C-alpha positions in Angstrom: 30.8 -14.0 -7.8 32.6 -13.5 -4.5 30.8 -13.8 -1.1 32.3 -12.4 2.1 31.5 -10.8 5.4 32.5 -7.2 4.9 34.7 -5.6 7.6 33.7 -2.3 9.2 34.4 0.7 6.8 37.1 3.3 7.8 35.3 6.6 7.7 36.2 9.7 5.6 33.0 10.9 3.9 30.4 8.7 5.7 28.8 10.9 8.3 29.3 14.2 6.4 26.3 16.3 5.2 27.0 15.9 1.5 24.6 17.7 -0.8 22.6 15.4 -3.1 24.6 14.3 -6.1 21.4 14.3 -8.1 20.2 17.6 -6.8 21.2 19.7 -9.8 19.5 17.4 -12.2 16.3 17.5 -10.2 16.1 21.3 -9.7 16.9 22.0 -13.3 14.4 19.5 -14.6 16.9 17.3 -16.4 16.2 14.2 -14.2 13.9 12.0 -16.3 11.1 10.2 -14.6 9.2 7.2 -15.9 7.2 8.6 -18.8 9.6 11.4 -19.5 12.4 9.3 -21.0 12.8 10.1 -24.7 12.4 7.0 -26.9 12.8 7.4 -30.7 10.0 6.2 -32.9 8.9 7.6 -36.3 5.3 7.9 -35.2 6.1 8.9 -31.6 4.7 7.2 -28.5 1.2 5.9 -27.9 -0.7 6.7 -24.8 -2.9 4.4 -22.8 -5.8 5.2 -20.5 -7.5 2.7 -18.2 -11.2 2.2 -18.0 -12.4 1.2 -14.5 -15.4 -0.8 -13.4 -18.4 1.0 -11.9 -19.7 -2.0 -10.0 -18.2 -3.7 -6.9 -18.7 -7.3 -8.0 -20.1 -9.1 -11.0 -19.4 -10.1 -14.5 -19.0 -8.0 -17.7 -21.7 -8.8 -20.2 -20.6 -6.4 -23.0 -17.8 -3.9 -23.8 -19.1 -1.5 -26.4 -16.0 0.3 -27.9 -17.6 1.7 -31.1 -17.8 5.3 -29.9 -14.3 5.2 -28.6 -12.9 3.8 -31.8 -14.6 6.5 -33.7 -12.9 9.2 -31.6 -10.0 10.8 -33.7 -6.7 9.6 -32.5 -7.9 6.4 -30.8 -5.9 3.4 -32.1 -7.4 0.4 -30.2 -9.5 -0.5 -27.2 -8.2 -3.5 -25.3 -10.5 -5.6 -23.1 -10.9 -9.2 -21.9 -12.2 -10.2 -25.3 -9.2 -9.1 -27.3 -6.2 -8.4 -25.1 -3.1 -10.6 -25.4 -3.2 -13.5 -23.0 -1.1 -13.6 -19.8 1.0 -16.7 -18.9 0.6 -16.4 -15.1 -2.8 -15.5 -13.7 -2.3 -16.6 -10.1 -2.1 -13.0 -8.8 -5.6 -11.7 -9.3 -4.5 -8.1 -8.8 -2.2 -8.4 -11.9 -4.6 -10.5 -13.9 -6.1 -7.7 -15.9 -8.2 -7.8 -19.1 -8.2 -11.6 -19.1 -11.8 -12.6 -18.1 -15.2 -11.1 -17.4 -15.0 -11.2 -13.6 -15.1 -8.0 -11.6 -13.8 -8.1 -8.0 -14.1 -4.5 -6.9 -15.3 -1.1 -8.1 -12.4 0.6 -9.9 -10.9 -2.6 -11.4 -9.5 -2.1 -14.8 -11.9 -3.5 -17.4 -10.6 -1.9 -20.6 -7.7 0.2 -21.9 -7.8 2.8 -24.6 -4.7 3.3 -26.7 -4.4 6.5 -28.7 -2.0 8.9 -30.4 -2.3 11.5 -27.6 -3.2 11.4 -23.9 -6.2 13.7 -24.6 -7.6 11.3 -27.2 -7.0 8.3 -24.9 -8.8 10.0 -22.1 -11.7 11.0 -24.2 -11.9 7.5 -25.7 -12.0 6.0 -22.3 -15.0 8.1 -21.4 -16.8 6.8 -24.5 -16.3 3.1 -23.7 -19.6 1.6 -22.5 -19.4 -1.5 -20.2 -22.4 -3.4 -19.0 -22.4 -5.8 -16.1 -24.4 -8.6 -14.5 -24.0 -7.4 -10.9 -23.6 -9.7 -7.9 -24.1 -9.2 -4.1 -21.1 -7.6 -2.5 -19.7 -6.8 0.9 -17.6 -3.6 1.4 -17.9 -2.6 5.0 -15.8 -3.8 8.0 -17.2 -3.8 11.4 -16.6 -5.9 14.5 -19.7 -8.0 13.5 -18.3 -8.8 10.0 -17.3 -12.3 9.3 -13.5 -12.7 9.7 -10.8 -15.4 9.4 -7.3 -16.1 10.6 -4.6 -15.7 7.9 -1.7 -18.2 7.7 0.8 -15.4 8.3 1.0 -11.6 8.4 3.3 -9.4 6.4 5.9 -10.4 5.5 6.1 -13.8 7.2 5.3 -13.2 10.9 3.2 -15.7 12.9 -0.4 -14.6 12.9 -0.9 -15.1 16.6 1.4 -15.4 19.5 0.8 -16.3 23.2 3.2 -16.5 26.2 2.1 -17.0 29.7 -1.5 -17.0 31.1 -2.8 -13.6 29.9 -6.3 -14.0 31.4 -4.9 -14.9 34.9 -2.5 -12.0 34.8 -5.2 -9.6 33.8 -7.4 -11.0 36.6 -4.7 -10.4 39.2 -3.6 -7.0 37.9 -4.2 -4.0 40.2 -4.7 -1.7 37.2 -6.3 -2.8 33.9 -6.7 -0.8 30.6 -9.2 -2.4 28.2 -9.9 -0.1 25.3 -10.5 -0.3 21.5 -8.5 2.0 19.1 -9.2 2.6 15.5 -7.1 3.7 12.6 -8.6 4.7 9.2 -7.9 3.7 5.6 -5.0 5.7 4.3 -3.4 6.2 0.9 0.3 6.6 0.1 0.0 9.5 -2.4 3.6 9.9 -3.6 4.2 13.1 -5.5 4.9 11.3 -8.8 1.9 9.2 -9.8 2.4 5.6 -10.7 3.6 5.6 -14.3 5.1 3.2 -16.9 6.5 3.5 -20.4 6.6 0.1 -22.2 8.1 -1.1 -25.4 7.6 -4.6 -26.7 10.0 -6.0 -29.4 9.2 -9.2 -31.3 12.6 -10.4 -32.3 13.8 -13.5 -34.1 15.1 -15.0 -30.8 11.9 -14.1 -28.9 10.2 -11.1 -27.4 11.9 -8.4 -25.3 10.2 -6.0 -23.0 11.6 -2.6 -22.0 9.9 -0.8 -19.1 10.6 2.7 -17.8 8.7 2.4 -14.5 8.1 4.4 -11.4 9.0 1.6 -9.0 10.9 0.9 -5.7 12.4 -2.3 -7.2 13.5 -2.7 -10.8 14.4 -6.3 -10.2 11.0 -7.1 -8.7 9.2 -5.6 -11.7 11.5 -7.5 -14.1 10.9 -10.9 -12.5 7.2 -10.3 -12.0 6.5 -9.1 -15.5 8.6 -11.9 -17.0 6.4 -14.4 -15.2 3.1 -12.7 -16.0 3.9 -12.0 -19.6 5.5 -15.4 -20.2 9.0 -14.3 -21.3 12.4 -15.0 -19.7 13.4 -12.7 -16.8 16.6 -11.8 -18.7 14.5 -10.4 -21.6 12.7 -7.9 -19.4 14.7 -4.7 -18.9 13.4 -2.2 -16.3 14.8 1.3 -15.9 14.1 3.7 -13.0 16.9 6.2 -12.4 14.6 8.7 -10.6 11.4 8.0 -8.8 9.2 10.7 -7.3 8.3 9.0 -4.0 6.6 5.8 -3.2 6.0 5.3 0.6 5.6 1.6 -0.1 3.0 1.9 -2.9 5.6 1.3 -5.6 7.3 -1.6 -3.7 5.4 -4.2 -5.7 4.2 -4.0 -9.3 0.5 -3.0 -9.6 -1.9 -3.8 -12.5 -1.0 -0.6 -14.5 2.4 -2.1 -15.3 0.7 -5.2 -16.8 -1.8 -3.0 -18.7 1.1 -1.0 -20.2 2.9 -4.2 -21.2 -0.2 -5.6 -22.8 -0.8 -2.4 -24.8 2.9 -2.4 -25.9 2.6 -6.1 -26.9 -0.4 -5.2 -29.0 1.6 -2.5 -30.8 5.0 -4.1 -31.0 8.0 -1.7 -31.5 6.1 1.4 -30.5 6.5 3.0 -27.0 3.3 3.1 -24.9 3.0 5.6 -22.0 0.6 5.0 -19.1 0.4 7.4 -16.2 -2.2 6.9 -13.5 -4.3 9.9 -12.5 -4.4 10.9 -8.8 -7.9 9.6 -8.7 -7.0 6.2 -10.2 -4.3 5.8 -7.5 -7.0 5.5 -4.9 -8.2 2.2 -6.4 -5.2 0.7 -8.1 -2.0 1.4 -6.2 -2.5 0.0 -2.7 -3.3 1.6 0.6 -3.2 1.1 4.3 -6.1 -0.9 5.7 -8.2 0.4 8.5 -7.7 -1.4 11.9 -9.8 -2.1 14.9 -7.5 -2.8 17.8 -8.6 -4.1 21.2 -5.7 -3.7 23.7 -5.7 -4.9 27.3 -2.9 -4.0 29.6 -2.6 -5.3 33.2 -0.1 -3.7 35.6 0.6 -3.1 39.3 0.1 0.3 40.9 3.5 1.4 39.8 2.8 0.7 36.2 4.9 -2.5 35.8 3.2 -4.6 33.1 2.0 -8.1 34.0 0.0 -8.7 30.8 -0.5 -7.4 27.3 -3.2 -8.5 24.9 -3.4 -7.0 21.4 -6.1 -8.2 19.1 -6.5 -6.6 15.6 -9.3 -6.8 13.1 -8.4 -5.4 9.7 -9.4 -5.7 6.1 -8.1 -7.4 3.0 -9.4 -7.8 -0.5 -11.4 -10.8 -1.6 -9.3 -11.1 -4.7 -5.9 -11.0 -3.0 -4.8 -11.3 0.6 -2.7 -8.8 2.4 -2.4 -9.1 6.2 -0.9 -6.1 7.9 1.3 -7.1 10.8 -0.3 -4.5 13.2 0.2 -6.3 16.5 3.8 -7.4 16.0 5.1 -4.2 17.7 3.5 -5.3 20.9 5.4 -8.5 20.9 8.8 -6.8 21.4 8.2 -3.2 22.7 7.8 -3.7 26.4 8.6 -6.3 29.1 5.5 -8.2 30.1 5.4 -11.8 31.6 2.1 -12.7 29.9 1.6 -11.6 26.2 -0.8 -12.4 23.5 -1.3 -10.9 20.0 -3.8 -11.9 17.3 -4.7 -10.8 13.8 -8.1 -11.4 12.1 -9.0 -10.5 8.5 -12.2 -9.4 7.0 -12.3 -10.1 3.2 -14.2 -7.5 1.3 -15.0 -6.8 -2.3 -12.7 -3.9 -2.5 -9.3 -2.8 -3.9 -6.2 -4.6 -2.7 -4.3 -3.1 0.3 -0.6 -3.2 0.4 2.5 -1.6 2.0 2.4 2.0 3.3 5.2 3.6 5.2 6.0 1.4 8.3 3.3 -1.2 7.6 2.3 -2.8 10.9 4.4 -0.7 13.2 2.7 2.6 12.3 -0.9 1.5 13.1 0.2 -0.8 15.8 2.0 1.9 17.6 -1.2 4.0 17.6 -3.0 1.5 19.7 -0.2 0.4 21.9 1.2 3.9 22.7 -2.2 5.4 23.3 -3.0 2.5 25.7 0.3 3.0 27.5 -0.6 6.6 27.9 -3.9 5.6 29.5 -2.1 3.2 31.8 0.2 5.9 32.9 -2.7 8.2 33.9 -4.5 5.2 35.5 -1.5 4.5 37.7 -0.6 8.1 38.4 2.8 7.6 36.8 4.6 10.0 34.4 4.3 8.6 30.8 8.0 8.8 30.3 8.7 7.0 33.6 6.1 4.3 32.8 7.9 3.4 29.5 11.3 3.4 31.4 9.9 1.0 34.0 8.8 -1.4 31.3 12.1 -1.3 29.3 13.9 -4.5 28.5 17.3 -5.6 27.2 15.8 -8.8 25.8 13.2 -9.1 23.1 10.1 -10.5 24.9 8.9 -12.2 21.8 12.0 -13.9 20.5 14.0 -14.1 23.7 17.1 -12.7 21.9 19.1 -9.8 23.3 18.5 -6.5 21.4 21.4 -5.3 19.3 21.5 -1.8 20.7 18.3 -0.8 22.5 18.6 2.8 23.6 15.0 3.7 24.0 15.4 5.1 27.5 18.2 7.4 26.4 15.9 8.7 23.6 13.1 9.3 26.1 15.5 11.2 28.5 17.1 13.3 25.8 13.7 14.2 24.3 12.2 15.0 27.7 15.2 17.3 28.4 14.9 19.1 25.1 11.1 19.4 25.4 11.0 20.7 28.9 8.9 17.7 29.9 9.5 18.2 33.7 7.7 21.5 33.6 4.4 20.0 32.3 1.5 19.9 34.7 0.6 16.4 35.9 -3.1 16.6 35.5 -4.8 16.9 32.0 -6.7 20.1 31.2 -4.5 22.1 33.5 -2.9 24.6 31.2 -4.7 27.3 29.3 -3.4 30.0 27.1 -6.2 32.4 26.3 -8.8 30.4 24.5 -6.5 27.4 24.0 -6.0 24.3 26.1 -2.3 23.3 26.0 -0.8 19.8 26.6 2.1 17.6 25.8 2.3 13.9 24.8 4.9 11.3 24.3 5.2 7.9 22.5 7.9 5.4 21.9 9.0 4.5 18.4 10.7 1.4 16.9 11.4 -0.3 13.6 13.2 -3.5 12.6 16.8 -3.1 11.3 16.4 -5.1 8.1 19.3 -6.2 5.9 17.8 -8.1 3.0 19.4 -11.0 1.2 20.0 -11.2 -2.5 22.1 -8.1 -3.0 25.3 -7.9 -5.0 27.4 -5.1 -6.4 30.1 -4.7 -9.1 33.2 -2.5 -8.9 35.1 -1.8 -12.1 38.3 0.2 -12.5 38.2 3.1 -14.9 41.1 5.2 -16.2 42.7 7.9 -14.1 41.9 6.3 -10.8 38.2 6.3 -11.2 35.7 3.5 -10.3 32.4 2.4 -11.7 30.2 1.1 -8.9 26.9 -0.5 -9.9 23.9 -2.1 -8.2 20.3 -2.4 -9.2 19.0 -0.2 -6.4 16.5 2.5 -6.7 16.4 6.1 -5.4 12.8 7.0 -4.6 13.8 10.5 -3.5 15.4 9.4 -0.2 19.0 10.1 -1.3 20.3 6.7 -2.4 22.4 8.3 -5.2 24.2 10.3 -2.6 24.7 7.9 0.3 25.7 5.0 -1.8 28.4 7.2 -3.5 29.6 8.1 0.0 29.7 4.4 1.1 31.6 3.4 -2.1 34.2 6.1 -1.7 35.0 5.1 1.9 34.9 1.4 1.0 37.4 1.9 -1.8 39.4 4.6 0.1 39.2 6.9 -2.9 38.0 10.5 -3.4 34.2 11.0 -3.6 34.7 12.4 -7.1 36.3 9.2 -8.3 33.1 7.2 -7.9 30.7 6.8 -10.8 27.6 5.2 -9.3 25.1 3.3 -11.4 21.7 2.4 -10.1 18.1 2.1 -11.2 18.5 -0.5 -13.9 17.6 -4.2 -13.8 20.6 -5.1 -16.0 22.8 -4.1 -13.0 23.6 -6.6 -10.1 20.6 -7.7 -8.1 19.2 -5.5 -5.4 16.3 -5.7 -3.0 13.4 -3.3 -2.8 13.7 0.3 -1.6 11.5 -0.4 1.4 11.3 -1.6 5.0 14.1 0.9 5.9 16.4 -1.7 4.3 17.8 0.0 1.2 21.0 1.7 2.4 21.8 -1.2 4.8 21.3 -3.9 2.2 22.8 -2.1 -0.8 25.6 -0.4 1.2 26.7 -3.8 2.6 26.9 -5.2 -0.9 28.9 -2.3 -2.1 31.3 -2.6 0.8 31.7 -6.4 0.1 32.4 -5.7 -3.6 34.9 -2.9 -2.8 36.8 -5.0 -0.3 36.8 -8.1 -2.6 38.0 -5.8 -5.4 40.9 -4.6 -3.4 41.8 -8.1 -2.4 41.8 -9.3 -6.0 43.3 -6.2 -7.8 45.2 -4.3 -5.1 45.5 -0.5 -4.6 46.5 0.2 -8.3 44.2 -1.8 -10.5 44.3 -1.7 -14.3 41.4 -0.2 -16.1 38.8 -2.9 -16.7 39.6 -4.9 -13.6 36.2 -6.0 -12.3 34.8 -7.7 -9.2 31.2 -8.6 -8.3 30.5 -9.7 -4.7 27.7 -10.2 -2.2 27.8 -9.9 1.6 27.5 -13.1 3.5 25.1 -13.4 6.4 26.6 -12.3 9.7 26.0 -15.2 12.2 26.0 -12.8 15.2 23.2 -10.8 13.6 21.0 -13.8 13.7 21.6 -14.2 17.4 20.2 -10.7 18.2 16.9 -8.9 17.8 17.8 -6.1 15.4 15.8 -2.9 15.9 16.1 0.9 16.0 14.3 2.9 18.7 13.1 6.4 19.3 10.9 8.7 21.3 8.4 11.3 19.9 7.2 14.4 21.9 4.3 16.6 20.8 2.8 19.8 22.1 -0.9 20.3 21.3 -3.2 23.4 21.4 -6.9 22.7 21.3 -9.3 25.7 21.0 -11.8 25.5 23.9 -14.8 26.7 21.8 -14.1 25.3 18.3 -12.0 22.2 19.0 -9.4 23.4 16.4 -6.1 21.5 16.9 -2.7 23.0 16.4 0.6 21.2 17.0 3.2 24.0 17.5 6.0 21.6 18.3 7.0 18.1 17.4 10.3 16.4 18.3 11.8 13.0 17.6 14.9 11.6 19.1 16.3 8.4 17.6 18.8 5.6 18.0 19.5 4.5 14.4 23.2 3.6 14.3 25.7 5.8 12.5 24.0 8.3 10.2 25.6 8.1 6.7 24.5 11.6 5.6 23.0 14.0 8.2 21.3 16.1 5.5 19.3 13.3 3.9 18.8 11.6 7.2 17.2 14.7 8.8 15.0 15.0 5.7 13.8 11.4 6.1 13.1 11.7 9.9 11.3 15.1 9.6 9.3 13.7 6.7 8.2 10.7 8.8 7.3 13.0 11.7 5.3 15.2 9.3 3.5 12.2 7.8 2.7 11.0 11.3 1.3 14.4 12.1 -0.9 14.1 9.0 -2.1 10.7 10.1 -3.0 12.0 13.5 -5.0 14.9 12.4 -6.0 14.7 8.7 -5.6 11.6 6.7 -8.6 9.4 6.1 -9.8 7.7 2.9 -13.6 7.7 3.0 -15.1 4.6 1.5 -18.6 4.7 0.0 -20.5 2.1 2.1 -22.7 1.2 -0.9 -20.0 0.3 -3.5 -16.7 0.1 -1.6 -14.7 2.7 -3.6 -12.9 5.6 -2.0 -14.6 8.9 -2.7 -11.9 11.2 -1.3 -9.8 10.7 -4.5 -7.7 13.8 -4.6 -5.6 16.0 -2.4 -8.4 18.5 -2.0 -10.6 15.9 -0.2 -7.9 13.5 1.1 -6.2 15.9 3.5 -2.5 15.8 4.3 -0.4 18.2 6.5 0.2 21.5 4.7 2.8 24.1 5.5 0.5 25.9 7.9 0.1 22.7 9.9 3.9 22.0 10.2 5.4 24.5 12.6 8.4 23.5 14.8 9.3 20.0 13.7 12.7 18.7 14.6 14.7 15.4 14.8 18.0 14.4 16.3 19.8 11.1 16.8 22.1 9.7 19.3 25.8 9.5 18.4 26.5 5.8 17.9 27.5 3.1 15.5 26.2 -0.5 15.0 28.7 -2.6 13.0 26.6 -5.7 13.9 23.9 -4.3 11.7 26.1 -3.1 8.8 29.8 -2.6 8.0 28.9 1.1 7.8 27.6 1.0 11.4 24.3 2.3 10.2 20.7 1.2 10.4 17.7 2.2 8.3 15.8 5.4 9.0 13.0 5.6 6.4 10.1 4.3 8.5 10.9 5.0 12.1 9.9 8.7 11.9 6.3 7.9 11.4 6.0 5.3 14.1 4.6 6.6 17.4 4.1 10.1 16.0 0.3 9.9 15.7 0.0 8.5 19.2 2.2 11.3 20.6 -0.1 13.9 19.0 -3.3 12.2 20.3 -1.8 11.8 23.7 -1.0 15.5 23.7 -4.6 16.4 22.9 -5.7 14.3 25.9 -3.3 16.1 28.2 -4.5 19.4 26.9 -8.3 18.7 27.2 -8.9 15.7 29.3 -10.8 14.2 26.4 -9.5 10.8 25.3 -9.9 10.3 21.5 -9.2 6.6 20.5 -9.8 6.9 16.8 -7.7 8.6 14.1 -7.8 11.1 12.7 -8.3 13.3 15.8 -10.6 16.0 14.6 -12.1 19.1 16.1 -15.6 17.7 16.6 -14.3 15.1 19.1 -13.7 18.0 21.6 -17.1 19.7 21.3 
């Protein structure tokens, strides 16, 4: 396999608003999702339904499956006493049906396999599990015992400190010292987590086929190979279409293992397993709640002298996940003295995981609300305050930024928003019975380009090319933008490219997450296309093939690679009821060259809308007795609806960043949600003069 540093790509279709190449299949219903793929078997597929624990901690003393097995259509009931054994049980989240230990309420303790989903569901309701309960801890407070993790997601230092923070705070003319809280949140993609598994016992060993709703077919293949004890090459994962993920499908969760175990117990017959919406609140990850104490010290003009960001957040006692909440404070603003700390509270609850912009999203809530408080304390315009604390060098790493255009985003957004016309003092503008205000927040996200990606280009007859990589389109537009990148990299018509993705038999690809997909996969496609032309020329013979990977760009390692943006919000708060409306929301971003304006705008507006939901609605309410989430559907877990989303718009600066990628682009999937909730909360303060430091911002806070 060839490795090279790809050269910048000449542009022909990159940058054009191409309609989605998979759009027709999706709107006509012919795009098959995980459990919709047709698999031939004389008896049809089996259906699996998971049985979940009803205690927070303890041990199973008995699984009574008699009534379930008597239910018509039920084939078997798997539990820790009879399920096939796993080879790797190090990951306790994935170690299902292997022992009698219960680590949280909602853990899978049995699985009913039946001829129909209805029979499986009814059978699951008939399984009786008894437990020997043990004391448990499920609430996080500032008084709860905590510990210091070795690192925070994915591999950042847990704590950092530069300069004498306490001395700088002591000398500061203005100090903000406040605590901000963000709630538990759940990802809730439109398509629930689902898997169809087929286990084949063959003469040369077992093979496992999985149709999975995942953000990474290669991650599922390697993980399931290890867990199930078979070679990675004998696990085949297919995911051509995925109905959203927001991070929750970035890593395999326990349902994939359950489906594989059920398939192994019924070799040769497909087994379908689809989570219910309710089950997703226990088994598919979530964003942890955070308690953030932020101290800012500055002079009277708002120039920062000290920043101190300490986070207390939750993990699961069975598996650690440490959200990198305070890392945004390490690089966002210039400050001579800086300190960040993360502390974890281990609870007997479900395992948290990635949710859109992990770390940056909740961290921006605390930091950007604190910056707003500092602006008012200093009597400085919030936009001007951020401009005064801008920096060309990453304060945390000491490296120069690749292309930091935060101030330009702030100025462009302020111009479009009519920021100069806003009254300086809060609670100054009234429209009938509504208080009206505006708020702003900065946004950022790392410009990741992941290692381990490769692509293959193969010449087809009549001047066509097959371009393949094991990437996944989770609804963001990968089918479309990768086709555009391939066409420009090969200097061929768009129609000449036959793209293949969503299959672990294709060349390796990193996860569709961290705003890294297009950057990482696109760079691999460009490398493969350029190597192909070097090897086979402009007129290749059908069958000519090249596989290549992009080499690391040394100059990239010498810079702090980030995208930036600014979010502006207008809020209306009813003076008598506290009802909140956000009639206008605007994001302006610096994200490099935009490969496809249509899909990019969709991503950014989606992020802004999700941030609006986080600001006003989203909160997973945990039962303080047992630790399970009781808001288990979209009727009780509120997200922004059409009536809540009024004038939402996004634009980007005209630019390219060939240091980041040969396409000149950077990732855009996460940055839209970063800073948005803070901008909304800051707008409600400007409208009412009431500072709410806890999300979601609800009507009762203003009464």
